[in-house]
C-alpha angles and dihedrals in degrees: 000000000000112000118243087218087094089067108106093235092053104043091100092052139093121221119234114191145188114199129205095340101187116216136166110229140168101246136146145074100238121091093241089054091054093060098069149354126292129208112252129180114214126197125189132186118187121192112209125180112250089229090069100030105048108102117223097185100030090247128146094230089065094067141042105274118231087230088070090068095047094044092048091053091046091053091052092048090051090060089075138237119008122193102206137038086220090062092047095051092044091052094046096046090049090052091048091051090052089073106099094226097051116095098175140004140196120198128181134178129195131189103209098186103055101092127024094214100059140045092247149297124257156148134239133193131184124194136176119203094221091052095061 
C-alpha cells in the first residue's frame, strides 16, 4: 500500500496505525446476517502533525494513544447492528477525525468469511480534515 504521507497536506505528519483488528460485530443486510455476529477486520491509519505528536518528555499524554482507535471502534460497535460496511467505515473515520490532533484518517473493513474463494470483501475510506 502506498503511504498517504506523500500527499502535500500530510508530509509533516506521522502515521499511527492499527492493523487487522479483529472484532465480532452485528453487520449485514441479509436476514441470516442479522441473527448473529460476523468477523470483521478493521484497519485504521491516523495522520497526525509532527508538531503535536512529537514527544518531548517521552510521555504517553504527548501523543495520540493507540487505545483511542480501539475505544472509538468499540463505541461504534456498541451502538448496535449496522447494515453496510460503508456506514461503519464512514462512522469510524468521522469519529477518528473528531480527535483534535488528527488531520486525516483512513479506515477499512473486511469481512473475511463471506466467500470461500477470496480473502475477503471490504470497504475503505480516506478523509483529510482540511479537504472537507
